[in-house]
KOLLUMZA-944935 format. One record per residue (C-alpha): residue number from 0; residue in three letters; x, y, z negated; chain. Coordinates in steps of 0.1 Angstrom, whole numbers, plus 5000, padded with zeros to 4 digits. Layout:
<nodes>
     n   res      x      y      z   chain
   NUM   ala      X      Y      Z       A
...
</nodes>
This chain:
<nodes>
     n   res      x      y      z   chain
     0   met   3454   8250   1194       A
     1   lys   3427   8227   1181       A
     2   met   3401   8249   1196       A
     3   gln   3418   8249   1230       A
     4   leu   3421   8211   1228       A
     5   ser   3384   8208   1219       A
     6   ile   3374   8230   1249       A
     7   leu   3396   8209   1271       A
     8   leu   3381   8176   1259       A
     9   ala   3345   8190   1262       A
    10   thr   3352   8202   1298       A
    11   ser   3367   8168   1307       A
    12   cys   3337   8150   1293       A
    13   leu   3313   8173   1312       A
    14   ala   3331   8167   1344       A
    15   ala   3330   8129   1339       A
    16   arg   3293   8131   1332       A
    17   ser   3287   8152   1363       A
    18   phe   3305   8127   1385       A
    19   ala   3286   8098   1370       A
    20   ala   3252   8115   1372       A
    21   asp   3230   8110   1403       A
    22   leu   3235   8136   1429       A
    23   arg   3204   8156   1438       A
    24   leu   3195   8156   1475       A
    25   gly   3171   8177   1494       A
    26   val   3152   8166   1525       A
    27   ile   3143   8189   1554       A
    28   gly   3116   8173   1575       A
    29   thr   3091   8147   1562       A
    30   asp   3079   8137   1597       A
    31   thr   3101   8106   1599       A
    32   ser   3100   8073   1582       A
    33   his   3137   8077   1573       A
    34   ala   3128   8102   1546       A
    35   val   3107   8077   1528       A
    36   ala   3130   8047   1535       A
    37   phe   3160   8066   1521       A
    38   ala   3140   8077   1490       A
    39   gly   3130   8040   1485       A
    40   ala   3167   8030   1485       A
    41   leu   3179   8059   1463       A
    42   asn   3150   8068   1439       A
    43   asp   3138   8033   1429       A
    44   ala   3163   8019   1405       A
    45   ala   3143   7988   1401       A
    46   ala   3144   7980   1438       A
    47   ala   3164   7949   1448       A
    48   gln   3182   7969   1475       A
    49   his   3187   8000   1453       A
    50   val   3216   8023   1463       A
    51   pro   3229   8041   1432       A
    52   gly   3245   8075   1430       A
    53   ala   3219   8099   1443       A
    54   arg   3182   8108   1443       A
    55   ile   3159   8128   1466       A
    56   thr   3145   8154   1444       A
    57   val   3134   8183   1467       A
    58   ala   3118   8183   1501       A
    59   leu   3105   8207   1528       A
    60   lys   3078   8193   1551       A
    61   gly   3088   8209   1584       A
    62   gly   3072   8192   1614       A
    63   ser   3067   8199   1651       A
    64   ser   3031   8204   1663       A
    65   glu   3040   8196   1699       A
    66   ile   3052   8161   1691       A
    67   ala   3026   8135   1682       A
    68   glu   3051   8114   1662       A
    69   ser   3057   8145   1641       A
    70   arg   3023   8160   1635       A
    71   ser   3007   8127   1628       A
    72   arg   3031   8116   1601       A
    73   val   3044   8147   1583       A
    74   glu   3017   8149   1557       A
    75   lys   3016   8112   1551       A
    76   phe   3053   8109   1544       A
    77   ala   3052   8142   1523       A
    78   ala   3025   8127   1501       A
    79   glu   3045   8095   1496       A
    80   leu   3077   8114   1487       A
    81   arg   3058   8135   1462       A
    82   asp   3035   8109   1447       A
    83   lys   3057   8078   1448       A
    84   phe   3092   8092   1444       A
    85   gly   3086   8125   1425       A
    86   ala   3100   8149   1450       A
    87   arg   3092   8186   1445       A
    88   phe   3082   8206   1476       A
    89   val   3095   8240   1486       A
    90   ser   3083   8263   1514       A
    91   his   3118   8276   1525       A
    92   ile   3152   8259   1528       A
    93   ser   3167   8287   1507       A
    94   glu   3146   8276   1478       A
    95   met   3163   8242   1475       A
    96   cys   3199   8256   1475       A
    97   asp   3204   8258   1437       A
    98   ala   3184   8226   1431       A
    99   val   3205   8202   1452       A
   100   asp   3240   8188   1456       A
   101   gly   3235   8178   1492       A
   102   ile   3210   8181   1521       A
   103   leu   3195   8155   1544       A
   104   leu   3183   8172   1576       A
   105   glu   3157   8146   1587       A
   106   ser   3133   8164   1611       A
   107   val   3124   8140   1639       A
   108   asp   3125   8168   1666       A
   109   gly   3161   8175   1675       A
   110   arg   3151   8209   1689       A
   111   ala   3144   8220   1653       A
   112   his   3179   8211   1640       A
   113   leu   3198   8242   1650       A
   114   ala   3175   8267   1633       A
   115   gln   3173   8245   1602       A
   116   met   3211   8241   1602       A
   117   lys   3216   8278   1603       A
   118   glu   3196   8281   1570       A
   119   ala   3210   8249   1554       A
   120   val   3246   8260   1557       A
   121   lys   3238   8290   1535       A
   122   cys   3234   8265   1506       A
   123   his   3271   8256   1510       A
   124   lys   3263   8219   1503       A
   125   pro   3273   8188   1524       A
   126   ile   3248   8181   1551       A
   127   phe   3238   8148   1568       A
   128   ile   3219   8153   1600       A
   129   asp   3198   8123   1610       A
   130   lys   3198   8112   1646       A
   131   pro   3200   8130   1668       A
   132   leu   3223   8158   1658       A
   133   ala   3206   8180   1683       A
   134   ser   3185   8177   1715       A
   135   ser   3211   8194   1737       A
   136   leu   3249   8196   1740       A
   137   gly   3247   8234   1735       A
   138   asp   3228   8231   1703       A
   139   ala   3252   8204   1690       A
   140   arg   3282   8226   1697       A
   141   glu   3266   8256   1680       A
   142   met   3257   8235   1649       A
   143   ala   3293   8224   1646       A
   144   arg   3305   8260   1650       A
   145   ile   3283   8275   1623       A
   146   ala   3291   8246   1599       A
   147   glu   3328   8252   1605       A
   148   glu   3324   8289   1600       A
   149   ala   3306   8283   1567       A
   150   arg   3331   8256   1557       A
   151   val   3303   8232   1552       A
   152   pro   3311   8194   1558       A
   153   trp   3286   8175   1579       A
   154   phe   3281   8143   1597       A
   155   ser   3255   8127   1619       A
   156   ala   3251   8090   1627       A
   157   ser   3227   8062   1635       A
   158   thr   3225   8033   1610       A
   159   leu   3235   8010   1639       A
   160   arg   3271   8023   1636       A
   161   phe   3273   8005   1603       A
   162   ser   3258   7972   1614       A
   163   thr   3275   7939   1624       A
   164   ile   3289   7956   1655       A
   165   glu   3317   7970   1633       A
   166   asp   3333   7935   1634       A
   167   leu   3336   7937   1672       A
   168   lys   3360   7966   1671       A
   169   lys   3385   7950   1648       A
   170   arg   3405   7934   1677       A
   171   pro   3417   7950   1709       A
   172   leu   3390   7951   1737       A
   173   asn   3389   7959   1773       A
   174   gly   3353   7970   1775       A
   175   ala   3318   7966   1761       A
   176   ile   3281   7965   1770       A
   177   val   3255   7976   1745       A
   178   trp   3217   7976   1747       A
   179   gly   3187   7989   1728       A
   180   pro   3153   8006   1731       A
   181   gly   3150   8037   1752       A
   182   pro   3116   8054   1749       A
   183   thr   3118   8091   1758       A
   184   glu   3100   8122   1746       A
   185   glu   3090   8149   1771       A
   186   his   3102   8179   1751       A
   187   gln   3138   8168   1746       A
   188   pro   3163   8184   1770       A
   189   leu   3186   8153   1769       A
   190   asp   3162   8123   1771       A
   191   leu   3188   8099   1757       A
   192   thr   3188   8118   1724       A
   193   trp   3153   8107   1715       A
   194   tyr   3160   8069   1711       A
   195   gly   3188   8061   1734       A
   196   ile   3211   8078   1709       A
   197   his   3212   8045   1690       A
   198   ala   3228   8027   1719       A
   199   ala   3252   8056   1725       A
   200   glu   3263   8054   1689       A
   201   met   3268   8017   1692       A
   202   leu   3290   8022   1723       A
   203   tyr   3312   8048   1706       A
   204   thr   3315   8027   1675       A
   205   ile   3330   7999   1696       A
   206   met   3349   8019   1722       A
   207   gly   3359   8050   1702       A
   208   pro   3363   8084   1719       A
   209   gly   3379   8090   1753       A
   210   cys   3351   8088   1779       A
   211   ala   3361   8106   1811       A
   212   glu   3334   8098   1837       A
   213   val   3297   8089   1835       A
   214   thr   3273   8074   1860       A
   215   arg   3237   8067   1854       A
   216   thr   3211   8046   1872       A
   217   ser   3175   8051   1862       A
   218   ser   3141   8034   1867       A
   219   glu   3108   8034   1849       A
   220   glu   3117   8004   1829       A
   221   ala   3153   8011   1820       A
   222   asp   3184   8032   1823       A
   223   val   3220   8020   1827       A
   224   val   3248   8044   1819       A
   225   thr   3283   8034   1829       A
   226   cys   3312   8052   1813       A
   227   arg   3349   8051   1824       A
   228   trp   3373   8057   1795       A
   229   lys   3406   8076   1801       A
   230   asp   3426   8045   1795       A
   231   gly   3406   8026   1822       A
   232   arg   3382   8007   1800       A
   233   ile   3346   8005   1810       A
   234   gly   3317   8009   1786       A
   235   val   3281   8004   1795       A
   236   leu   3249   8012   1777       A
   237   arg   3214   8000   1787       A
   238   val   3182   8013   1773       A
   239   asp   3149   7995   1779       A
   240   arg   3114   8010   1777       A
   241   pro   3093   8012   1758       A
   242   tyr   3112   7991   1732       A
   243   gly   3136   7962   1730       A
   244   lys   3162   7946   1709       A
   245   phe   3197   7959   1700       A
   246   gly   3227   7939   1711       A
   247   ala   3263   7941   1722       A
   248   val   3290   7922   1740       A
   249   val   3327   7930   1741       A
   250   phe   3353   7918   1766       A
   251   arg   3389   7911   1755       A
   252   ala   3421   7899   1771       A
   253   lys   3423   7864   1787       A
   254   ser   3385   7865   1795       A
   255   gln   3376   7863   1758       A
   256   val   3340   7875   1751       A
   257   asp   3323   7882   1718       A
   258   leu   3285   7885   1717       A
   259   val   3261   7899   1691       A
   260   pro   3227   7893   1708       A
   261   asp   3203   7906   1682       A
   262   ile   3214   7933   1658       A
   263   lys   3191   7939   1628       A
   264   val   3184   7974   1618       A
   265   asp   3193   7980   1581       A
   266   tyr   3193   8015   1565       A
   267   leu   3212   8005   1534       A
   268   pro   3247   8008   1549       A
   269   leu   3240   8043   1562       A
   270   val   3225   8053   1529       A
   271   arg   3257   8041   1511       A
   272   glu   3278   8062   1535       A
   273   ile   3256   8092   1529       A
   274   val   3261   8090   1491       A
   275   gln   3298   8086   1495       A
   276   phe   3300   8116   1519       A
   277   met   3280   8137   1495       A
   278   arg   3305   8130   1468       A
   279   thr   3337   8135   1488       A
   280   gly   3327   8158   1517       A
   281   lys   3346   8135   1540       A
   282   pro   3324   8123   1570       A
   283   pro   3326   8086   1579       A
   284   val   3323   8096   1616       A
   285   ala   3346   8123   1630       A
   286   asn   3326   8154   1641       A
   287   ser   3347   8155   1673       A
   288   glu   3335   8120   1682       A
   289   thr   3299   8130   1676       A
   290   leu   3303   8160   1699       A
   291   glu   3320   8139   1726       A
   292   met   3291   8115   1725       A
   293   phe   3268   8145   1733       A
   294   gln   3291   8154   1762       A
   295   met   3286   8119   1775       A
   296   met   3248   8121   1772       A
   297   asp   3248   8155   1789       A
   298   ala   3269   8141   1817       A
   299   ala   3245   8111   1820       A
   300   gln   3216   8136   1823       A
   301   lys   3234   8154   1851       A
   302   ser   3242   8122   1869       A
   303   lys   3205   8112   1867       A
   304   glu   3195   8146   1881       A
   305   gln   3220   8142   1909       A
   306   gly   3208   8108   1920       A
   307   gly   3233   8087   1902       A
   308   lys   3265   8106   1912       A
   309   pro   3295   8102   1888       A
   310   val   3300   8132   1865       A
   311   thr   3333   8139   1848       A
   312   ile   3335   8151   1812       A
</nodes>
């Protein structure tokens, strides 16, 4: 009896220590500044803006030779992860499976995500996919399918989802307009996924799912996407090129308007959400909403190709 009690107590203590210990996270893709920014928040306990609960311990370089933003940064950020934050590098995703509790799929080229996801789910660990989830609607759906088949929890989100715009959705609204930067990258099948994804995430954060029809107007300087929701509300996203500020305005009953003209980009709220997700396996953004957002961007692409005709979802 005493031996059984001792084993029970030892097991309980081990479980408690395991929960209290930092989670070990693996990074796939060191060709984005996010990999280093997240490591700075997680691995540096002395940092003023430290996020406790997890550390980046393993990484795989990845990289896309076709894309200048990737090939020019992959080695630089890899060196910083190794030398400053102590990450160990592996050559294949399978090599990090036993060494991590969760995976951050960070590759800047959304076209690489499907192939990397196919390997990552074999680790059977929670996966965060940095924006964009994928570069096409087909890839996004396939990634969701293989994750569901493997019973691996996942989520994808822009840090703009967890910014001050969250306050705008706390009261009923009739519609919204959001804006942000909209540079494109020639290799991405859906051009909005490259940077316009931030504005799309903002619009869905405020409006929620339910978009039914999409119309897009394009010029060299900007794109405006008008979305009609099933309940009749109208949401609009505007992206400016090459870059611009983030902002949002919502319209409420009795002509009430709330404006957030200059939204600051802060990675810390997203990092906190990632750590919580890695512990619980519960995504802070519904997978179904993320997939609908890709349907919206796919419809926007078709509207552009058809000269601005409305496209239903």
